LOPA-970210 format. One record per residue: residue number from 1; residue in one letter; x, y, z of N, C-alpha, C, O in turn. Coordinates in pm, whole numbers, plus 32768, in hexadecimal, padded with zeros to 4 digits. Atoms other than C-alpha are relative to their C-alpha. Layout:
N
@k=NUM r=a n_east=X n_north=Y n_up=Z ca_east=X ca_north=Y ca_up=Z c_east=X c_north=Y c_up=Z o_east=X o_north=Y o_up=Z
...
This chain:
84
@k=1 r=g n_east=7FD7 n_north=8073 n_up=7FCA ca_east=3BC5 ca_north=F390 ca_up=B75E c_east=807A c_north=7FC3 c_up=8012 o_east=8075 o_north=7F4E o_up=8037
@k=2 r=v n_east=7F75 n_north=8005 n_up=7FF4 ca_east=3D37 ca_north=F380 ca_up=B76A c_east=8035 c_north=8013 c_up=8062 o_east=8035 o_north=808C o_up=8079
@k=3 r=r n_east=7FA1 n_north=7FEE n_up=7F8E ca_east=3E0F ca_north=F354 ca_up=B8AA c_east=806A c_north=800A c_up=7FDE o_east=8090 o_north=7FD3 o_up=7F77
@k=4 r=s n_east=7F8B n_north=8000 n_up=804B ca_east=3F55 ca_north=F3BC ca_up=B89B c_east=803F c_north=8001 c_up=80C6 o_east=7FFD o_north=8027 o_up=8126
@k=5 r=n n_east=7FB8 n_north=8009 n_up=7F6A ca_east=4029 ca_north=F395 ca_up=B9F6 c_east=80AD c_north=7FE0 c_up=7FCF o_east=80D3 o_north=7F9A o_up=7F71
@k=6 r=v n_east=7F91 n_north=804E n_up=8015 ca_east=419A ca_north=F378 ca_up=BA17 c_east=8057 c_north=7FCF c_up=8092 o_east=8038 o_north=8008 o_up=80FB
@k=7 r=i n_east=7FCA n_north=802B n_up=7FC7 ca_east=4290 ca_north=F2B4 ca_up=BAE3 c_east=809C c_north=801D c_up=8011 o_east=80E7 o_north=8016 o_up=7FAF
@k=8 r=c n_east=7F89 n_north=7FB5 n_up=7FE0 ca_east=43CD ca_north=F338 ca_up=BB86 c_east=804B c_north=7FB5 c_up=8081 o_east=804D o_north=7FC8 o_up=80FB
@k=9 r=p n_east=7F96 n_north=805F n_up=7FBD ca_east=44C2 ca_north=F22A ca_up=BBEB c_east=8036 c_north=804F c_up=802C o_east=8036 o_north=80C7 o_up=8012
@k=10 r=g n_east=7F95 n_north=7FA9 n_up=7FDB ca_east=45CE ca_north=F25F ca_up=BCD2 c_east=8086 c_north=7FA5 c_up=7FB6 o_east=8087 o_north=7F85 o_up=7F3F
@k=11 r=f n_east=7F99 n_north=803B n_up=8065 ca_east=4712 ca_north=F1B0 ca_up=BC71 c_east=7FC0 c_north=7F6C c_up=800F o_east=7F8A o_north=7F44 o_up=8076
@k=12 r=v n_east=8003 n_north=80AC n_up=803B ca_east=46DE ca_north=F02C ca_up=BBD6 c_east=804E c_north=7FF9 c_up=7FF2 o_east=8086 o_north=8052 o_up=7FB2
@k=13 r=r n_east=7F8C n_north=802E n_up=8057 ca_east=47F8 ca_north=EF70 ca_up=BBAE c_east=7FF5 c_north=7FB0 c_up=7F9E o_east=7FD4 o_north=7F3A o_up=7FA6
@k=14 r=t n_east=8000 n_north=7FE3 n_up=8072 ca_east=4813 ca_north=EF8F ca_up=BA57 c_east=8069 c_north=7FE2 c_up=7FE0 o_east=80BA o_north=7FF8 o_up=803A
@k=15 r=p n_east=7F99 n_north=7FF5 n_up=802B ca_east=4932 ca_north=EF30 ca_up=B96C c_east=8044 c_north=808C c_up=800B o_east=80B5 o_north=809F o_up=8038
@k=16 r=l n_east=7FE5 n_north=7F70 n_up=7FDC ca_east=4942 ca_north=F0A6 ca_up=B96F c_east=802B c_north=8054 c_up=8092 o_east=805C o_north=80C3 o_up=80A4
@k=17 r=v n_east=7FDA n_north=7FFC n_up=7F55 ca_east=497A ca_north=F0BE ca_up=BAE3 c_east=8070 c_north=7FCF c_up=802A o_east=80CD o_north=8011 o_up=8058
@k=18 r=e n_east=7F7B n_north=8035 n_up=7FE0 ca_east=4A69 ca_north=EFAA ca_up=BB1C c_east=8086 c_north=8042 c_up=7FCB o_east=80F6 o_north=8040 o_up=7FFE
@k=19 r=k n_east=7F75 n_north=7FD6 n_up=805B ca_east=4B40 ca_north=F069 ca_up=B9ED c_east=8014 c_north=8083 c_up=8078 o_east=808A o_north=809B o_up=808E
@k=20 r=q n_east=7FD7 n_north=7F96 n_up=7FB5 ca_east=4B27 ca_north=F19F ca_up=BAF4 c_east=8039 c_north=7FE3 c_up=8076 o_east=8095 o_north=8025 o_up=80A7
@k=21 r=i n_east=7FB0 n_north=803D n_up=7F5E ca_east=4B83 ca_north=F0F0 ca_up=BC38 c_east=809E c_north=801D c_up=7FF0 o_east=80D0 o_north=8079 o_up=8031
@k=22 r=p n_east=7F6F n_north=800F n_up=7FE5 ca_east=4CFB ca_north=F0B6 ca_up=BBF3 c_east=8044 c_north=80A6 c_up=7FE6 o_east=809B o_north=80E1 o_up=8026
@k=23 r=e n_east=7FDC n_north=7FA0 n_up=803C ca_east=4D0C ca_north=F1EE ca_up=BB15 c_east=7FF7 c_north=809F c_up=808F o_east=8046 o_north=80FB o_up=80A2
@k=24 r=q n_east=8020 n_north=7FA8 n_up=7F7D ca_east=4C7C ca_north=F2C9 ca_up=BC5D c_east=8067 c_north=7FE9 c_up=805E o_east=80A1 o_north=8044 o_up=809B
@k=25 r=a n_east=7F80 n_north=802A n_up=7F83 ca_east=4D82 ca_north=F1E4 ca_up=BD49 c_east=806B c_north=804C c_up=7FD8 o_east=8096 o_north=80A9 o_up=801C
@k=26 r=k n_east=7F79 n_north=7F98 n_up=804D ca_east=4EA0 ca_north=F279 ca_up=BC73 c_east=7FFF c_north=807C c_up=7FF9 o_east=8065 o_north=80BB o_up=8012
@k=27 r=e n_east=7FE5 n_north=7F5F n_up=7FE4 ca_east=4E33 ca_north=F3DD ca_up=BC5C c_east=7FE1 c_north=8026 c_up=8092 o_east=8004 o_north=8091 o_up=80C3
@k=28 r=l n_east=8029 n_north=7FB4 n_up=7F59 ca_east=4DB6 ca_north=F403 ca_up=BDCB c_east=809F c_north=7FB3 c_up=806C o_east=80CB o_north=7FC7 o_up=80DD
@k=29 r=g n_east=7F7C n_north=8070 n_up=7FAE ca_east=4EF3 ca_north=F307 ca_up=BE37 c_east=7FCF c_north=7FFD c_up=8077 o_east=7FF3 o_north=803B o_up=80DB
@k=30 r=i n_east=8057 n_north=804B n_up=7F8C ca_east=4DE0 ca_north=F23D ca_up=BF0A c_east=8018 c_north=7F81 c_up=7FC2 o_east=8034 o_north=7F7A o_up=7F4A
@k=31 r=s n_east=803D n_north=8096 n_up=8028 ca_east=4DB3 ca_north=F0C2 ca_up=BEEF c_east=7F94 c_north=801C c_up=7FBD o_east=7F69 o_north=808F o_up=7FC1
@k=32 r=e n_east=8066 n_north=8007 n_up=802F ca_east=4C93 ca_north=F05E ca_up=BE20 c_east=7F7A c_north=7FD3 c_up=8039 o_east=7F09 o_north=7FDE o_up=8009
@k=33 r=e n_east=8051 n_north=8009 n_up=7F94 ca_east=4BF1 ca_north=EFE8 ca_up=BF4E c_east=7FB9 c_north=8091 c_up=8030 o_east=7F41 o_north=80A8 o_up=8034
@k=34 r=d n_east=803F n_north=7FA8 n_up=7FD8 ca_east=4BE6 ca_north=F138 ca_up=BFCE c_east=7FE1 c_north=804D c_up=7F81 o_east=7FB8 o_north=80B8 o_up=7FAE
@k=35 r=v n_east=802A n_north=7FCE n_up=80BA ca_east=4B9A ca_north=F1BC ca_up=BE4B c_east=7F3C c_north=7FE4 c_up=803F o_east=7EE9 o_north=803D o_up=8049
@k=36 r=v n_east=8093 n_north=8021 n_up=800E ca_east=4A32 ca_north=F104 ca_up=BE95 c_east=7FC8 c_north=802A c_up=8099 o_east=7F55 o_north=8055 o_up=80A4
@k=37 r=k n_east=805B n_north=7FEE n_up=7F6A ca_east=49ED ca_north=F133 ca_up=C02B c_east=802C c_north=809F c_up=8025 o_east=7FEA o_north=80CB o_up=8083
@k=38 r=k n_east=7FDF n_north=7F96 n_up=7FC6 ca_east=4A88 ca_north=F288 ca_up=C05C c_east=7FAF c_north=8071 c_up=7F8B o_east=7F5E o_north=80C9 o_up=7FA8
@k=39 r=v n_east=804C n_north=7FB6 n_up=8063 ca_east=4A22 ca_north=F31D ca_up=BEF4 c_east=7F7A c_north=7FDD c_up=7FA8 o_east=7F19 o_north=8028 o_up=7FA5
@k=40 r=m n_east=8075 n_north=8009 n_up=802D ca_east=492D ca_north=F289 ca_up=BE33 c_east=7F79 c_north=7FE6 c_up=8046 o_east=7F12 o_north=8012 o_up=8012
@k=41 r=l n_east=806B n_north=8060 n_up=7FBE ca_east=4835 ca_north=F1BE ca_up=BF46 c_east=802B c_north=805D c_up=8071 o_east=8016 o_north=8008 o_up=80C8
@k=42 r=k n_east=7FF2 n_north=7FD8 n_up=7FBA ca_east=48A0 ca_north=F2BD ca_up=C04F c_east=7F71 c_north=8033 c_up=803D o_east=7F47 o_north=8004 o_up=80A7
@k=43 r=d n_east=8096 n_north=7FD9 n_up=7FCA ca_east=4732 ca_north=F37A ca_up=C077 c_east=7FB4 c_north=7FC4 c_up=7FE8 o_east=7F44 o_north=7FF5 o_up=7FF3
@k=44 r=t n_east=8073 n_north=8052 n_up=7FE3 ca_east=467D ca_north=F266 ca_up=C04E c_east=7FD8 c_north=7FBE c_up=8081 o_east=8038 o_north=7FB0 o_up=80CC
@k=45 r=v n_east=804E n_north=8022 n_up=7F78 ca_east=45A4 ca_north=F1DD ca_up=C181 c_east=8040 c_north=7F76 c_up=8016 o_east=8029 o_north=7F3D o_up=8081
@k=46 r=d n_east=801C n_north=80AB n_up=7FE8 ca_east=461F ca_north=F067 ca_up=C14A c_east=809E c_north=7FEA c_up=7FE6 o_east=80CF o_north=7F7B o_up=7FFD
@k=47 r=g n_east=7F71 n_north=8011 n_up=8076 ca_east=4792 ca_north=F09D ca_up=C091 c_east=7FF0 c_north=7F49 c_up=7F9D o_east=802D o_north=7EDD o_up=7F9D
@k=48 r=e n_east=8035 n_north=8063 n_up=8072 ca_east=46D1 ca_north=EFC5 ca_up=BF74 c_east=7FFB c_north=805A c_up=7F75 o_east=7FC5 o_north=80C7 o_up=7F60
@k=49 r=f n_east=8021 n_north=7FD8 n_up=809A ca_east=46F3 ca_north=EFF4 ca_up=BDFC c_east=7F3F c_north=7FE4 c_up=7FE6 o_east=7EF5 o_north=7F93 o_up=801E
@k=50 r=t n_east=8093 n_north=8015 n_up=8063 ca_east=4587 ca_north=F013 ca_up=BD2E c_east=8018 c_north=7FA1 c_up=7FDC o_east=8092 o_north=7F98 o_up=7FD4
@k=51 r=t n_east=7FF5 n_north=8064 n_up=8086 ca_east=456A ca_north=EEDE ca_up=BC5C c_east=7FA0 c_north=8014 c_up=7FCB o_east=7F45 o_north=805C o_up=7FF3
@k=52 r=v n_east=8033 n_north=8006 n_up=80A4 ca_east=44DC ca_north=EEA5 ca_up=BB11 c_east=7F56 c_north=7FDA c_up=8048 o_east=7EF4 o_north=8018 o_up=801D
@k=53 r=d n_east=8077 n_north=804F n_up=7FED ca_east=43B1 ca_north=EDED ca_up=BBB2 c_east=7FB0 c_north=806E c_up=8085 o_east=7F36 o_north=8063 o_up=808E
@k=54 r=d n_east=8022 n_north=7F94 n_up=7FD8 ca_east=437B ca_north=EF1D ca_up=BCB1 c_east=7FB2 c_north=805B c_up=7F9D o_east=7F3A o_north=806B o_up=7FB4
@k=55 r=v n_east=8014 n_north=7FA3 n_up=809B ca_east=4338 ca_north=EFF7 ca_up=BB75 c_east=7F7A c_north=7FC8 c_up=7FB5 o_east=7F0E o_north=7FFE o_up=7F9C
@k=56 r=a n_east=807D n_north=8054 n_up=802A ca_east=4269 ca_north=EEDF ca_up=BAE6 c_east=7F7C c_north=7FF7 c_up=804F o_east=7F0A o_north=7FEB o_up=8022
@k=57 r=r n_east=807A n_north=801B n_up=7F9E ca_east=4186 ca_north=EEC2 ca_up=BBEA c_east=7FA1 c_north=8076 c_up=8016 o_east=7F26 o_north=807B o_up=801E
@k=58 r=t n_east=8039 n_north=7F42 n_up=7FE8 ca_east=414C ca_north=F052 ca_up=BC20 c_east=7FB7 c_north=7FDB c_up=7F67 o_east=7F3C o_north=7FDA o_up=7F60
@k=59 r=a n_east=8051 n_north=7FE4 n_up=8098 ca_east=40F9 ca_north=F02F ca_up=BA88 c_east=7F6B c_north=7FBE c_up=7FD1 o_east=7F13 o_north=7FEC o_up=7F88
@k=60 r=v n_east=8077 n_north=8053 n_up=7FF0 ca_east=3FF7 ca_north=EF07 ca_up=BABF c_east=7F99 c_north=8040 c_up=8069 o_east=7F1F o_north=8035 o_up=805D
@k=61 r=f n_east=805C n_north=7FC2 n_up=7F8C ca_east=3F70 ca_north=EFC4 ca_up=BBFC c_east=7FD2 c_north=8085 c_up=7FA6 o_east=7F5E o_north=80AA o_up=7FB9
@k=62 r=l n_east=802E n_north=7F7A n_up=8064 ca_east=3F48 ca_north=F103 ca_up=BAFD c_east=7F8A c_north=7FD9 c_up=7F94 o_east=7F1E o_north=800B o_up=7F78
@k=63 r=a n_east=8025 n_north=8033 n_up=8093 ca_east=3EE3 ca_north=F053 ca_up=B9DC c_east=7F6A c_north=7FC5 c_up=803B o_east=7F0A o_north=7FF7 o_up=8000
@k=64 r=g n_east=8065 n_north=8031 n_up=7FE8 ca_east=3DC6 ca_north=EF89 ca_up=BA98 c_east=7FA5 c_north=8066 c_up=806F o_east=7F46 o_north=8036 o_up=80AD
@k=65 r=f n_east=806F n_north=7FC3 n_up=7FA1 ca_east=3D20 ca_north=F0A9 ca_up=BB75 c_east=7F9D c_north=8034 c_up=7FA4 o_east=7FA6 o_north=806B o_up=7F36
@k=66 r=p n_east=8092 n_north=8007 n_up=8032 ca_east=3BC4 ca_north=F0B4 ca_up=BB34 c_east=7FB9 c_north=8074 c_up=7FC3 o_east=7F50 o_north=806C o_up=7F83
@k=67 r=t n_east=803E n_north=7F96 n_up=7FEB ca_east=3B98 ca_north=F226 ca_up=BB2F c_east=8036 c_north=8087 c_up=7FBD o_east=80AC o_north=808C o_up=7FE0
@k=68 r=n n_east=7F9F n_north=7F7B n_up=801A ca_east=3C1D ca_north=F378 ca_up=BAA2 c_east=805B c_north=8060 c_up=8061 o_east=80A0 o_north=80C3 o_up=8047
@k=69 r=a n_east=7FCD n_north=7FA1 n_up=7F55 ca_east=3C8C ca_north=F3E8 ca_up=BC3A c_east=8098 c_north=7FE3 c_up=7F9C o_east=80C0 o_north=804A o_up=7F66
@k=70 r=l n_east=7F68 n_north=8017 n_up=800B ca_east=3DE8 ca_north=F374 ca_up=BBBD c_east=8024 c_north=802D c_up=7F60 o_east=804B o_north=7FDA o_up=7F0F
@k=71 r=t n_east=7FE8 n_north=7FC6 n_up=808A ca_east=3E13 ca_north=F459 ca_up=BA75 c_east=8063 c_north=807A c_up=8012 o_east=8036 o_north=80DE o_up=804C
@k=72 r=g n_east=7F94 n_north=7FA1 n_up=8010 ca_east=3F4A ca_north=F531 ca_up=BA53 c_east=8046 c_north=7FF2 c_up=8083 o_east=805E o_north=8057 o_up=80C4
@k=73 r=q n_east=7FA6 n_north=7FE5 n_up=7FB2 ca_east=4011 ca_north=F4B6 ca_up=BB57 c_east=8099 c_north=7FBA c_up=800D o_east=80D5 o_north=7F6E o_up=7FC2
@k=74 r=s n_east=7F45 n_north=8011 n_up=7FED ca_east=417E ca_north=F48A ca_up=BBD3 c_east=8021 c_north=7F91 c_up=8056 o_east=8050 o_north=7FAA o_up=80C5
@k=75 r=v n_east=7FBF n_north=8058 n_up=7F7E ca_east=41D1 ca_north=F35B ca_up=BC8C c_east=8067 c_north=7FB9 c_up=801D o_east=808F o_north=7F59 o_up=7FDB
@k=76 r=v n_east=7F59 n_north=8014 n_up=7FDC ca_east=4315 ca_north=F32F ca_up=BD3A c_east=8022 c_north=7F94 c_up=8047 o_east=8029 o_north=7F88 o_up=80C2
@k=77 r=v n_east=7FD4 n_north=8086 n_up=7FB0 ca_east=437A ca_north=F1E6 ca_up=BD75 c_east=80B1 c_north=7FD9 c_up=7FF4 o_east=80FC o_north=7FA7 o_up=7FA0
@k=78 r=s n_east=7F85 n_north=7FF5 n_up=7FEC ca_east=44B0 ca_north=F206 ca_up=BE10 c_east=8036 c_north=7FD3 c_up=80A2 o_east=80AA o_north=7FE7 o_up=80C6
@k=79 r=h n_east=7FBB n_north=8053 n_up=7F8A ca_east=44DF ca_north=F157 ca_up=BF68 c_east=7FF0 c_north=809A c_up=8066 o_east=801C o_north=809B o_up=80D9
@k=80 r=g n_east=7FEC n_north=7F80 n_up=7F7F ca_east=44B3 ca_north=F2C8 ca_up=C024 c_east=8048 c_north=8046 c_up=7FB4 o_east=8058 o_north=80B4 o_up=7FEA
@k=81 r=w n_east=7F83 n_north=7FA3 n_up=7FF9 ca_east=45BF ca_north=F363 ca_up=BF5C c_east=7FEF c_north=8095 c_up=7FC7 o_east=8045 o_north=80EB o_up=7FB8
@k=82 r=y n_east=8044 n_north=7F63 n_up=8026 ca_east=44DE ca_north=F498 ca_up=BEE0 c_east=7FD5 c_north=805F c_up=8081 o_east=7FD1 o_north=80DA o_up=808A
@k=83 r=m n_east=8027 n_north=7FA2 n_up=7F6C ca_east=4472 ca_north=F4FE ca_up=C045 c_east=8045 c_north=803E c_up=802A o_east=80B6 o_north=800F o_up=801F
@k=84 r=q n_east=7FAA n_north=7F93 n_up=7FCC ca_east=4508 ca_north=F618 ca_up=C0DD c_east=7FC3 c_north=8015 c_up=80A2 o_east=7FF5 o_north=806A o_up=80EC
């Protein structure tokens, strides 16, 4: 009777990601804005970061699903980042 799923978020603008932006800019020799647009979010459909709220709403959805139909699933919450 236990359900188990995994949420796979895209880039979430956390303190860790905030720290990586200037580091990547320096390493790649580009602006911080270009790191965000051309590196981190280039493969999203809308150029947006995934939010903590996006992840939380997905968790609530999965927790509230009334049957075992969504057991063992990987849910990618990434603004399309995973799509190829």
